[in-house]
Rosetta silent file (secondary structure, phi, psi, omega in degrees, C-alpha in Angstrom):
SEQUENCE: MKMSSLFKQLLAGLALLTSGALLAQSFPNKQINMVVAFPAGGASDFVARVMAKEMQNNLGQPLIVENVVGVAGSLGVLKVANAAPDGYTLITGSPLELILTPLGISAAKNKAEDVRMIAVAGRSDLMLAVRKDFPANSTEQFLSALKADSKGLSYGSTGIGSLYHLMGAKMIQTAGAKGLHVPFNGLAPVLQALGGGQIDFAFLPIAGPVPGYVEAGNVKALAVASNEHSPRFPKLPLMKSIRGFDDFTFSIWAGIQTGAKVPDAAAAILHKSAYAALANPEVKKQLEGSGTFPFAPMSLAELNTFYAKETAMYRAIAKSINLEAQ
SCORE:     score description
SCORE:     0.000 S_00000001
   1 L     0.000  -41.996  179.631  -60.226  -28.151   27.667 S_00000001
   2 H   -62.845  -45.494 -174.557  -59.377  -24.593   28.709 S_00000001
   3 H   -66.023  -43.577  178.441  -58.734  -25.714   32.316 S_00000001
   4 H   -60.527  -40.797 -175.146  -56.519  -28.619   31.051 S_00000001
   5 H   -71.731  -36.437  177.793  -54.458  -26.357   28.860 S_00000001
   6 H   -66.297  -39.530  178.401  -54.046  -23.867   31.759 S_00000001
   7 H   -59.840  -42.878 -176.717  -53.092  -26.587   34.134 S_00000001
   8 H   -68.240  -34.569 -179.469  -50.323  -27.848   31.703 S_00000001
   9 H   -67.555  -41.235 -179.057  -48.985  -24.260   31.350 S_00000001
  10 H   -63.345  -40.384 -178.382  -48.835  -23.898   35.160 S_00000001
  11 H   -64.613  -40.300 -177.715  -47.010  -27.212   35.485 S_00000001
  12 H   -63.239  -44.117 -177.792  -44.499  -26.204   32.696 S_00000001
  13 H   -61.569  -45.073 -178.483  -43.899  -22.810   34.568 S_00000001
  14 H   -61.016  -44.667  179.057  -43.470  -24.689   37.928 S_00000001
  15 H   -60.761  -43.187  175.343  -40.985  -27.103   36.305 S_00000001
  16 H   -61.427  -40.353  178.036  -38.858  -24.171   34.999 S_00000001
  17 H   -62.412  -43.044 -176.887  -38.853  -22.515   38.368 S_00000001
  18 H   -66.652  -42.297  177.816  -37.991  -25.798   40.144 S_00000001
  19 H   -61.731  -43.168  174.821  -35.140  -26.490   37.647 S_00000001
  20 H   -56.678  -46.441 -178.148  -33.769  -22.974   38.047 S_00000001
  21 H   -63.746  -44.933  178.446  -33.906  -23.286   41.812 S_00000001
  22 H   -62.041  -39.342  178.859  -32.138  -26.665   41.700 S_00000001
  23 H   -67.514  -40.237  179.966  -29.519  -25.350   39.438 S_00000001
  24 H   -65.932  -31.686 -175.204  -28.765  -22.332   41.757 S_00000001
  25 H   -75.553  -38.316 -171.809  -28.541  -24.779   44.652 S_00000001
  26 H   -90.812  -31.907 -172.338  -26.182  -27.257   42.823 S_00000001
  27 L   -84.246  135.186   -1.147  -24.095  -25.079   40.546 S_00000001
  28 L   -95.977  151.030  179.952  -21.168  -25.300   40.358 S_00000001
  29 L  -127.823   14.572  178.369  -20.386  -28.831   41.419 S_00000001
  30 L  -160.416 -179.897 -176.455  -17.376  -29.611   39.220 S_00000001
  31 L   -60.933  139.293  175.463  -14.453  -28.103   37.396 S_00000001
  32 E  -106.774  135.021  171.894  -14.989  -25.005   35.335 S_00000001
  33 E  -103.920  127.895 -177.234  -12.900  -24.286   32.222 S_00000001
  34 E  -113.981  111.010 -177.609  -11.972  -20.789   31.225 S_00000001
  35 E   -75.566  136.268  163.234  -10.938  -20.504   27.568 S_00000001
  36 E  -121.974  132.101 -168.902   -8.416  -17.939   26.312 S_00000001
  37 L   -92.859   15.261  176.680   -8.421  -17.673   22.531 S_00000001
  38 L  -129.338  173.876 -179.645   -4.756  -16.440   22.298 S_00000001
  39 L   -69.797  159.307  176.493   -1.386  -17.911   23.362 S_00000001
  40 L   -63.578  149.260 -175.606   -0.286  -17.943   26.943 S_00000001
  41 L    93.268  -14.795  178.925    1.490  -14.836   28.144 S_00000001
  42 L   -84.829 -172.721 -176.391   -0.653  -12.328   26.444 S_00000001
  43 H   -61.205  -52.897  178.923   -3.037   -9.735   27.846 S_00000001
  44 H   -57.749  -38.563 -176.382   -6.152  -12.000   27.839 S_00000001
  45 H   -72.521  -31.389  177.816   -4.278  -14.794   29.305 S_00000001
  46 H   -67.991  -46.541 -178.298   -2.983  -12.657   32.193 S_00000001
  47 H   -63.675  -42.107  179.965   -6.508  -11.443   33.005 S_00000001
  48 H   -57.440  -45.685 -174.737   -7.873  -15.006   32.796 S_00000001
  49 H   -74.178  -34.108  172.665   -5.368  -16.367   35.228 S_00000001
  50 H   -67.723  -42.680 -176.618   -5.798  -13.620   37.755 S_00000001
  51 H   -72.822  -40.478  179.789   -9.535  -13.836   37.646 S_00000001
  52 H   -59.607  -39.937 -178.055   -9.611  -17.691   37.541 S_00000001
  53 H   -62.705  -42.187 -176.150   -7.495  -17.941   40.815 S_00000001
  54 H   -73.022  -44.030 -175.661   -9.870  -15.658   42.619 S_00000001
  55 H   -65.552  -34.247  176.834  -13.056  -17.018   41.192 S_00000001
  56 H   -73.121  -21.778  170.926  -12.335  -20.645   42.085 S_00000001
  57 H   -68.027  -47.463 -178.212  -11.818  -19.544   45.623 S_00000001
  58 H   -80.148  -18.156  179.648  -15.263  -17.995   45.895 S_00000001
  59 H   -91.043  -22.883 -178.651  -16.986  -20.734   43.795 S_00000001
  60 L    72.569   25.388  173.383  -15.353  -23.561   45.659 S_00000001
  61 L  -142.032  153.703  174.145  -14.456  -25.500   42.556 S_00000001
  62 L   -54.417  141.458  177.907  -11.363  -25.697   40.261 S_00000001
  63 E  -132.386  107.607 -172.644  -11.273  -23.151   37.458 S_00000001
  64 E  -104.790  129.055  174.100   -8.672  -24.136   34.764 S_00000001
  65 E   -85.421  135.254 -172.169   -7.466  -21.813   32.104 S_00000001
  66 E  -127.231  115.263  177.593   -7.230  -23.314   28.644 S_00000001
  67 E   -88.142  121.221 -177.286   -5.528  -21.681   25.677 S_00000001
  68 L  -118.456   96.356 -169.480   -7.441  -22.533   22.413 S_00000001
  69 L  -103.930  136.879  165.332   -5.504  -20.736   19.673 S_00000001
  70 L   153.826  152.290 -179.197   -6.360  -20.345   16.076 S_00000001
  71 L    49.285   50.417  170.474   -8.158  -18.227   13.312 S_00000001
  72 L    56.197   41.706  177.223   -7.513  -14.970   15.125 S_00000001
  73 L    93.249  -14.132 -175.471   -9.357  -16.199   18.297 S_00000001
  74 H   -61.042  -45.456 -173.014  -12.333  -17.821   16.447 S_00000001
  75 H   -59.806  -38.959  179.737  -11.528  -21.357   17.531 S_00000001
  76 H   -65.138  -41.099  174.346  -11.551  -20.438   21.177 S_00000001
  77 H   -62.092  -40.999 -175.699  -14.943  -18.647   20.860 S_00000001
  78 H   -67.439  -35.565  178.858  -16.386  -21.596   18.963 S_00000001
  79 H   -59.570  -41.462  175.128  -15.309  -24.008   21.782 S_00000001
  80 H   -71.961  -35.924 -174.152  -17.415  -21.963   24.241 S_00000001
  81 H   -68.986  -35.797 -177.175  -20.267  -21.519   21.814 S_00000001
  82 L   -90.890   -0.044 -178.772  -20.435  -25.275   21.121 S_00000001
  83 L   -81.012  163.537 -179.566  -20.016  -26.473   24.721 S_00000001
  84 L   -56.467  143.334 -178.470  -22.862  -27.661   26.690 S_00000001
  85 L   -79.756   54.868 -175.535  -24.957  -24.624   27.920 S_00000001
  86 L  -121.225   14.982  172.281  -24.525  -25.286   31.599 S_00000001
  87 L    80.860    7.473 -177.821  -22.051  -22.583   32.638 S_00000001
  88 L   -96.002    1.579  176.686  -19.079  -24.779   33.062 S_00000001
  89 E  -123.383  113.527  176.029  -17.216  -23.390   29.943 S_00000001
  90 E  -112.287  169.166  169.754  -16.201  -19.624   30.128 S_00000001
  91 E  -141.746  139.757  173.543  -14.008  -17.441   28.028 S_00000001
  92 E   -92.624   93.660 -175.548  -11.954  -14.331   28.847 S_00000001
  93 E  -112.982  163.591 -175.317  -12.849  -12.476   25.792 S_00000001
  94 L  -130.516  173.576  175.808  -12.389   -9.031   24.126 S_00000001
  95 H   -69.695  -17.205 -176.995  -14.048   -7.251   21.147 S_00000001
  96 H   -58.351  -55.348 -171.232  -11.019   -8.441   19.144 S_00000001
  97 H   -95.819  -32.018 -172.358  -12.057  -12.137   18.792 S_00000001
  98 H   -79.577  -34.062 -172.145  -15.711  -11.979   19.836 S_00000001
  99 H  -115.753  -45.185 -170.577  -16.836   -9.112   17.363 S_00000001
 100 H   -86.297  -38.012  177.288  -14.088   -8.137   14.979 S_00000001
 101 H   -50.160  -40.458  177.453  -12.658  -11.389   13.826 S_00000001
 102 H   -71.972  -17.217  179.645  -15.753  -12.586   12.145 S_00000001
 103 H   -82.281  -26.046 -174.314  -15.986   -9.242   10.317 S_00000001
 104 H  -110.118  -19.691 -173.636  -12.437   -9.394    8.837 S_00000001
 105 L  -123.648  118.042 -174.355  -11.671  -13.094    8.404 S_00000001
 106 L   -66.900  -25.444 -179.606  -13.882  -15.352    6.263 S_00000001
 107 L   -74.292  -15.679 -178.121  -12.493  -18.594    7.897 S_00000001
 108 L   -77.451  128.871 -177.106  -13.910  -17.408   11.325 S_00000001
 109 L  -105.273   -3.178 -175.875  -17.292  -19.102   11.940 S_00000001
 110 L   -85.792  162.223  172.576  -18.175  -17.635   15.296 S_00000001
 111 L  -127.985  158.186  178.544  -20.600  -14.622   15.742 S_00000001
 112 H   -55.229  -35.860 -174.453  -20.804  -12.041   18.400 S_00000001
 113 H   -78.127   -1.252  173.945  -24.152  -13.467   19.471 S_00000001
 114 H   -66.314  -16.912  177.890  -22.554  -16.807   20.390 S_00000001
 115 E  -126.986  170.531  173.814  -21.807  -15.575   23.866 S_00000001
 116 E  -132.988  149.481 -173.654  -23.281  -13.629   26.711 S_00000001
 117 E   -80.647  135.282  173.510  -21.467  -11.252   29.045 S_00000001
 118 E  -106.270  -35.159  177.771  -20.858  -12.269   32.661 S_00000001
 119 E  -168.090  161.610  172.936  -18.652   -9.419   33.691 S_00000001
 120 E  -114.329  115.596 -177.333  -16.199   -6.747   32.339 S_00000001
 121 E   -79.951  -26.710  179.363  -12.861   -6.987   34.088 S_00000001
 122 E   158.477  178.324  179.674  -11.522   -3.777   32.761 S_00000001
 123 E  -123.437  159.599  169.219  -10.276   -1.805   29.750 S_00000001
 124 E  -121.473  122.539 -179.645   -7.056   -0.972   28.138 S_00000001
 125 E   -72.574  168.338 -175.265   -6.898    2.438   26.489 S_00000001
 126 E  -125.870  139.167  173.933   -5.491    2.920   22.945 S_00000001
 127 E  -121.691  152.772  176.070   -3.088    5.690   21.693 S_00000001
 128 E   -84.941  128.702 -179.686   -2.183    7.160   18.310 S_00000001
 129 E  -136.173  148.924  179.784    1.639    6.707   17.972 S_00000001
 130 E  -127.849  166.329  176.383    4.009    7.660   15.141 S_00000001
 131 E   -62.411  153.508 -172.872    7.586    6.751   14.263 S_00000001
 132 L   -57.172  -30.519 -175.040   10.058    8.674   16.440 S_00000001
 133 L  -101.578   12.469  179.252   11.278   10.915   13.574 S_00000001
 134 L   -66.377  135.205 -176.180    7.862   11.785   12.222 S_00000001
 135 L   -82.199   63.745  173.155    7.754   15.607   11.826 S_00000001
 136 L  -152.867  140.424  179.974    4.733   16.159   14.077 S_00000001
 137 L  -120.459    8.273  177.949    4.470   16.720   17.775 S_00000001
 138 L  -151.698  161.885  175.175    0.656   16.951   18.166 S_00000001
 139 H   -58.537  -41.539  178.672   -2.419   15.272   16.626 S_00000001
 140 H   -67.255  -36.916  177.151   -3.294   18.351   14.701 S_00000001
 141 H   -69.289  -34.290  179.146    0.171   18.526   13.074 S_00000001
 142 H   -62.895  -48.526 -179.311   -0.095   14.813   12.302 S_00000001
 143 H   -60.490  -34.097  173.188   -3.528   15.188   10.711 S_00000001
 144 H   -65.159  -42.504  172.706   -2.205   17.994    8.495 S_00000001
 145 H   -62.669  -35.616  178.196    0.594   15.786    7.352 S_00000001
 146 H   -59.170  -53.348  178.184   -1.901   13.036    6.742 S_00000001
 147 H   -62.911  -33.561 -173.381   -4.008   15.225    4.606 S_00000001
 148 H   -84.521  -12.851  175.912   -1.121   16.665    2.657 S_00000001
 149 L   -84.929  105.733 -179.673    0.367   13.222    1.609 S_00000001
 150 L   -60.974  -27.491  178.270   -1.065   12.377   -1.742 S_00000001
 151 L   -86.078  -23.884  179.452    0.107    8.835   -1.603 S_00000001
 152 L   101.172  122.042  176.428   -1.121    8.114    1.867 S_00000001
 153 E   -69.544  144.993 -179.871    0.873    7.600    5.095 S_00000001
 154 E   -83.470  141.847  175.247    1.395    3.856    6.071 S_00000001
 155 E  -139.308  147.692 -171.277   -0.129    2.456    9.282 S_00000001
 156 E  -106.336  152.406  173.483    0.227   -0.948   10.794 S_00000001
 157 E  -147.152  174.947  176.099   -2.298   -3.273   12.500 S_00000001
 158 L   -87.941    9.413  174.048   -2.493   -6.783   13.751 S_00000001
 159 L   147.271  160.123  178.659   -4.520   -7.858   10.748 S_00000001
 160 L   -63.581  131.827 -177.169   -7.279   -7.053    8.410 S_00000001
 161 L    80.655    0.280  174.480  -10.525   -6.333   10.369 S_00000001
 162 L   -69.875  162.261  176.665   -8.604   -5.931   13.681 S_00000001
 163 H   -51.444  -46.331 -173.182   -9.457   -3.071   16.027 S_00000001
 164 H   -66.425  -34.709  177.675   -6.270   -1.286   15.044 S_00000001
 165 H   -66.290  -48.128 -178.098   -7.147   -1.598   11.334 S_00000001
 166 H   -67.536  -31.648 -178.596  -10.598   -0.172   11.844 S_00000001
 167 H   -75.462  -35.130  173.785   -9.375    2.735   13.923 S_00000001
 168 H   -62.154  -41.956 -179.757   -6.720    3.657   11.357 S_00000001
 169 H   -68.777  -43.883  177.707   -9.175    3.392    8.471 S_00000001
 170 H   -55.899  -51.189 -175.920  -11.876    5.360   10.527 S_00000001
 171 H   -61.122  -41.521 -178.351   -9.420    8.155   11.223 S_00000001
 172 H   -70.538  -36.024  176.608   -8.260    8.490    7.638 S_00000001
 173 H   -67.749  -40.545  179.259  -11.870    8.495    6.439 S_00000001
 174 H   -61.726  -42.203 -174.986  -12.804   11.147    9.068 S_00000001
 175 H   -76.182  -14.100 -179.475   -9.863   13.270    8.049 S_00000001
 176 L    73.059   31.510 -177.482  -10.726   13.038    4.402 S_00000001
 177 L  -117.149 -171.576  177.840   -7.193   11.592    3.551 S_00000001
 178 L  -114.477  159.307 -179.452   -5.465    8.590    2.124 S_00000001
 179 E  -163.148  155.271  175.948   -3.519    5.821    3.945 S_00000001
 180 E  -110.043  116.016 -174.412   -1.755    2.592    3.256 S_00000001
 181 E   -89.740  126.239  177.934   -2.750   -0.315    5.529 S_00000001
 182 E  -118.580  102.267  175.092    0.114   -2.683    6.437 S_00000001
 183 E   -78.457  144.733  173.795   -1.194   -5.791    8.297 S_00000001
 184 L  -127.487  166.979  178.597    1.119   -7.746   10.535 S_00000001
 185 L   -94.199   73.428  176.268    0.783  -11.045   12.347 S_00000001
 186 L   113.931  167.880 -175.222    0.509   -9.776   15.885 S_00000001
 187 H   -72.149  -35.030 -179.612    1.339   -6.667   17.912 S_00000001
 188 H   -51.754  -51.959 -178.242    5.096   -7.319   18.343 S_00000001
 189 H   -59.988  -35.371  179.048    5.810   -6.926   14.597 S_00000001
 190 H   -66.012  -42.052 -179.963    3.756   -3.657   14.454 S_00000001
 191 H   -63.059  -44.489 -177.282    5.876   -2.236   17.342 S_00000001
 192 H   -60.343  -42.064 -177.648    9.132   -3.375   15.623 S_00000001
 193 H   -68.442  -37.219 -179.440    8.039   -1.784   12.345 S_00000001
 194 H   -80.119  -35.497  178.825    6.983    1.464   13.873 S_00000001
 195 H   -69.922  -31.336  177.770   10.093    1.625   16.084 S_00000001
 196 L   -86.907   -2.623  175.462   12.324    0.916   12.975 S_00000001
 197 L    76.178   24.625  177.101   10.469    3.534   10.912 S_00000001
 198 L   -79.864  -18.387  178.240    9.165    1.147    8.402 S_00000001
 199 L  -130.919  160.305 -175.616    5.631    2.408    8.911 S_00000001
 200 L   -87.383  -42.303 -176.601    4.414    5.964    9.781 S_00000001
 201 E  -153.971  169.406  178.545    1.827    5.385   12.494 S_00000001
 202 E  -162.948  159.600  169.631   -0.347    2.867   14.370 S_00000001
 203 E  -103.311  133.935 -172.277   -2.885    2.719   17.089 S_00000001
 204 E  -130.740  147.438 -177.774   -1.476    0.811   20.037 S_00000001
 205 E   -81.329  142.008 -178.722   -2.886   -0.517   23.366 S_00000001
 206 L   -90.663   76.989 -178.467   -1.424    1.317   26.475 S_00000001
 207 L  -167.173  173.263 -177.362   -0.570   -2.039   28.010 S_00000001
 208 L    56.081 -132.755 -177.500    2.091   -4.716   27.767 S_00000001
 209 L   -81.932  -13.761 -170.174    5.465   -3.523   26.179 S_00000001
 210 H   -57.565  -53.763  179.801    3.830   -0.428   24.540 S_00000001
 211 H   -52.332  -40.656  176.640    4.368    2.006   27.449 S_00000001
 212 H   -61.216  -42.748 -179.103    8.029    1.005   27.663 S_00000001
 213 H   -65.537  -29.277 -178.988    8.538    1.630   23.958 S_00000001
 214 H   -77.952  -41.941 -177.818    7.100    5.110   24.342 S_00000001
 215 H   -70.171  -26.071  174.417    9.031    5.971   27.511 S_00000001
 216 L   -85.179   -6.138  178.017   12.269    4.786   25.872 S_00000001
 217 L    76.819   21.458  178.786   11.614    7.072   22.877 S_00000001
 218 L   -75.557  -31.375  179.721   11.367    4.237   20.366 S_00000001
 219 E  -139.041  166.867 -175.310    8.022    5.572   19.185 S_00000001
 220 E  -118.133  120.854  173.565    6.258    8.950   19.720 S_00000001
 221 E   -83.215  131.505 -177.528    2.788    9.083   21.385 S_00000001
 222 E  -111.276  -34.717 -175.225    0.437   11.864   20.296 S_00000001
 223 E  -162.672  165.862  177.970   -3.029   11.194   21.755 S_00000001
 224 E  -111.147  132.863  178.674   -5.342    8.871   23.515 S_00000001
 225 L   -97.918   69.029 -172.473   -8.466    7.572   21.800 S_00000001
 226 L  -140.982  164.698  169.664  -10.532    7.367   25.061 S_00000001
 227 L   -78.089  -18.829 -178.161  -13.245    9.238   26.992 S_00000001
 228 L  -131.832  160.230  179.489  -10.752    9.704   29.793 S_00000001
 229 L   -69.485  149.700 -177.058   -7.070   10.513   30.152 S_00000001
 230 L   -77.717  131.265  178.087   -4.702    7.605   30.541 S_00000001
 231 L   -61.165  -29.281  178.487   -3.560    6.930   34.087 S_00000001
 232 L   -77.954  -33.816 -178.055   -0.139    5.881   32.600 S_00000001
 233 L  -133.099   70.368 -174.480    0.224    9.004   30.306 S_00000001
 234 L   -58.714  -25.129 -173.228   -2.098   11.615   31.980 S_00000001
 235 L   -87.778  -11.679  178.906   -0.553   14.469   29.919 S_00000001
 236 L   -66.281  129.767 -179.684   -1.484   12.939   26.528 S_00000001
 237 L   -74.814  163.846 -175.944   -4.485   14.838   25.020 S_00000001
 238 E   -94.676  141.613 -178.018   -7.681   13.071   24.013 S_00000001
 239 H   -72.588  -22.929  177.222   -8.419   12.704   20.340 S_00000001
 240 H   -63.093  -15.191  179.036  -12.096   13.486   21.020 S_00000001
 241 H   -80.170   -9.041  176.584  -11.013   17.025   21.783 S_00000001
 242 L   -93.102  135.472 -176.097  -10.248   17.599   18.067 S_00000001
 243 L   -52.688  125.553 -179.198  -12.962   18.880   15.837 S_00000001
 244 L    93.668   -6.869 -179.787  -14.679   16.171   13.948 S_00000001
 245 L  -119.283   26.030 -177.743  -13.339   13.391   16.234 S_00000001
 246 L   -63.650  -20.946  175.939  -15.643   13.883   19.249 S_00000001
 247 L  -111.019   21.321  179.261  -16.807   10.251   19.020 S_00000001
 248 L   -86.710   74.964 -177.749  -13.350    8.704   18.341 S_00000001
 249 L  -130.134  123.638 -179.790  -13.266    6.756   21.563 S_00000001
 250 L  -144.256  157.859  172.514  -12.204    3.137   21.719 S_00000001
 251 E  -158.252  155.374  175.080  -10.772    0.727   24.269 S_00000001
 252 E   -96.822  103.486  175.215  -10.006   -2.958   24.410 S_00000001
 253 E   -90.530  152.424  177.322  -12.126   -4.385   27.248 S_00000001
 254 E  -112.494  123.981 -172.893  -11.464   -7.647   28.773 S_00000001
 255 E  -127.994  164.728  166.127  -14.659   -9.579   29.843 S_00000001
 256 E  -109.050  123.592 -177.932  -15.786  -12.872   31.128 S_00000001
 257 E  -126.976  167.298  174.146  -18.321  -14.595   28.886 S_00000001
 258 E  -135.960  173.513  174.026  -20.169  -17.882   28.600 S_00000001
 259 E   -53.849  146.532 -178.282  -22.343  -19.486   25.917 S_00000001
 260 L   -60.176  -29.362 -177.778  -25.340  -17.526   24.877 S_00000001
 261 L   -96.216   11.353  172.221  -27.698  -20.240   25.936 S_00000001
 262 L   -64.466  130.355 -174.180  -26.468  -20.658   29.474 S_00000001
 263 L   -65.708  155.027 -170.762  -29.529  -20.212   31.799 S_00000001
 264 H   -62.465  -32.890 -179.349  -29.848  -17.099   33.930 S_00000001
 265 H   -60.203  -45.787  178.892  -29.418  -19.034   37.193 S_00000001
 266 H   -71.253  -33.448  178.367  -25.924  -20.124   36.368 S_00000001
 267 H   -63.732  -36.189  177.726  -25.131  -16.820   34.732 S_00000001
 268 H   -64.279  -35.927 -174.347  -26.158  -14.977   37.949 S_00000001
 269 H   -73.282  -41.395  176.527  -23.867  -17.138   40.084 S_00000001
 270 H   -66.199  -37.187 -179.491  -20.854  -16.624   37.670 S_00000001
 271 H   -64.025  -41.827 -179.023  -21.677  -12.809   37.589 S_00000001
 272 H   -66.173  -35.564 -176.490  -21.628  -12.657   41.349 S_00000001
 273 H   -74.635  -40.474 -179.707  -18.322  -14.568   41.585 S_00000001
 274 H   -63.261  -38.885 -176.610  -16.608  -12.477   38.899 S_00000001
 275 H   -82.740  -18.515  165.917  -17.487   -9.199   40.518 S_00000001
 276 H   -67.669  -36.888  173.184  -16.540  -10.474   43.905 S_00000001
 277 H   -62.435  -43.759  177.683  -13.129  -11.214   42.399 S_00000001
 278 H   -66.753  -24.843  176.725  -12.890   -7.699   40.940 S_00000001
 279 L   -75.124  -18.168 -179.640  -13.641   -6.259   44.377 S_00000001
 280 L   -68.618  122.165 -174.565  -10.567   -7.817   45.797 S_00000001
 281 H   -65.445  -24.410  178.091   -7.950   -5.019   46.076 S_00000001
 282 H   -70.316  -41.684  175.217   -5.107   -7.491   45.241 S_00000001
 283 H   -64.536  -38.121  175.791   -6.840   -8.460   41.993 S_00000001
 284 H   -59.043  -45.326 -175.434   -7.422   -4.809   41.124 S_00000001
 285 H   -62.289  -45.230 -177.934   -3.756   -4.090   41.824 S_00000001
 286 H   -69.400  -38.011 -179.874   -2.535   -6.890   39.466 S_00000001
 287 H   -66.769  -51.423  179.122   -4.921   -5.896   36.670 S_00000001
 288 H   -55.597  -41.152 -176.359   -3.988   -2.217   36.851 S_00000001
 289 H   -62.034  -25.632  177.654   -0.355   -3.130   36.934 S_00000001
 290 L   -92.954    1.787 -179.717   -0.816   -4.822   33.527 S_00000001
 291 L    95.802    8.965  179.820   -2.564   -1.799   31.981 S_00000001
 292 L  -106.723  118.212 -172.521   -6.138   -3.077   32.534 S_00000001
 293 E  -112.252  139.468 -166.523   -8.269   -0.408   34.448 S_00000001
 294 L   -66.142  148.123  159.563  -11.646   -1.194   36.055 S_00000001
 295 L   -91.783  157.994  171.874  -15.108   -0.531   34.713 S_00000001
 296 L   -70.927  143.814 -177.692  -17.918    0.221   37.088 S_00000001
 297 L   -59.529  148.391 -175.307  -19.797   -2.950   37.862 S_00000001
 298 L  -126.814  144.584  169.377  -22.772   -3.820   35.707 S_00000001
 299 L   -67.938  170.964 -178.822  -25.796   -5.912   36.163 S_00000001
 300 H   -68.677  -36.014  178.120  -26.336   -8.837   33.715 S_00000001
 301 H   -67.494  -43.353  175.842  -28.961   -6.726   31.952 S_00000001
 302 H   -60.750  -37.925 -178.763  -26.619   -3.732   31.671 S_00000001
 303 H   -65.237  -42.728 -178.188  -23.825   -6.124   30.364 S_00000001
 304 H   -61.087  -41.081  179.519  -26.280   -7.365   27.673 S_00000001
 305 H   -69.527  -46.566  176.677  -26.926   -3.677   26.571 S_00000001
 306 H   -51.533  -46.390 -176.828  -23.236   -2.933   26.672 S_00000001
 307 H   -73.013  -37.425  178.808  -22.216   -5.790   24.549 S_00000001
 308 H   -62.074  -44.616 -179.758  -25.097   -5.191   21.955 S_00000001
 309 H   -61.300  -46.411  176.300  -23.977   -1.524   21.772 S_00000001
 310 H   -58.755  -43.955 -176.488  -20.311   -2.500   21.196 S_00000001
 311 H   -65.502  -43.055  177.038  -21.306   -5.087   18.544 S_00000001
 312 H   -58.477  -48.421  179.742  -23.452   -2.533   16.773 S_00000001
 313 H   -57.847  -49.644 -177.223  -20.720    0.102   16.770 S_00000001
 314 H   -63.730  -40.574 -178.226  -18.029   -2.154   15.313 S_00000001
 315 H   -64.849  -35.246  175.584  -20.348   -3.475   12.644 S_00000001
 316 H   -60.126  -47.724 -174.598  -21.197    0.101   11.730 S_00000001
 317 H   -65.222  -46.195  177.197  -17.560    1.080   11.451 S_00000001
 318 H   -60.243  -36.871  174.854  -16.762   -1.977    9.323 S_00000001
 319 H   -65.958  -45.153 -174.102  -19.680   -1.162    7.001 S_00000001
 320 H   -64.036  -22.889 -173.826  -18.584    2.555    6.746 S_00000001
 321 L  -111.446   15.514  179.902  -15.139    1.601    5.561 S_00000001
 322 L    53.784   43.454 -176.538  -16.342   -1.191    3.220 S_00000001
 323 L   -72.686  134.071  178.364  -14.639   -3.896    5.099 S_00000001
 324 L  -126.069  136.680 -178.487  -14.816   -7.287    3.499 S_00000001
 325 L   -70.498  140.451 -179.048  -13.714  -10.531    5.224 S_00000001
 326 L  -123.345    0.000    0.000  -10.738  -12.113    3.575 S_00000001
């Protein structure tokens, strides 16, 4: 009996090894779809199209970008989560839709655990910006004004539970002040409201149209919420240099993910392909031109740890500000 059981276990193990080897030899052998959970023309869409073009060259199969929009990115994530776990459906995802949307929007049915990381294409830093006529020219002066306002200064975000909402609420909480959250439907209305003086401050990505707004004097940048100085605005101070804000570091990373149940053999091939694309100087140039700056390459194990840490961090922040999905 014992020998029979052992023999069955050995056969099962051999079958797994054989199937993994066969997958590695045959994958991919057909078109791969890369989902973007936001409309065409945005930051995620740009990264997806740059990566897809290069990855299809080194994988030898068509890689088609598909925009699946709805519920603040949740519909796109769900398409990947519900796809066959074979590695043929990817997503160019960020913490916005993968982690934060389920925390702030009750209609979102995806979970962070629905995907696994294949690569991180890069990060976009975030800055603290105020309306151009705000009477502060440093973060210290701004925090003093924030604490002194008994009604609370107003700040904009792209929606309840968004990264920009969490950052504003966390800063106000850390400063021991009050604030008025004003959610908007997208980044463009936030920029317009801040540029028009309808709100007092906002956290903004140093990408897309934002640098142009700052350089034109439409809004005033005070600091960068990052571990490193911004390549675009190297003279801006770091928020972490201010007492009490030493851990106030955030970025919007853009990654390549696939369904959580995709086997390691397929994940390893996709991982190799993605990082081969990122090693191409032309790909790097295009990404940096859009405000996306590279991370150091990570193994699949390191990516799993990175993603788990990011998920835990944002969930802890959401809990600390008593965020409730609406």
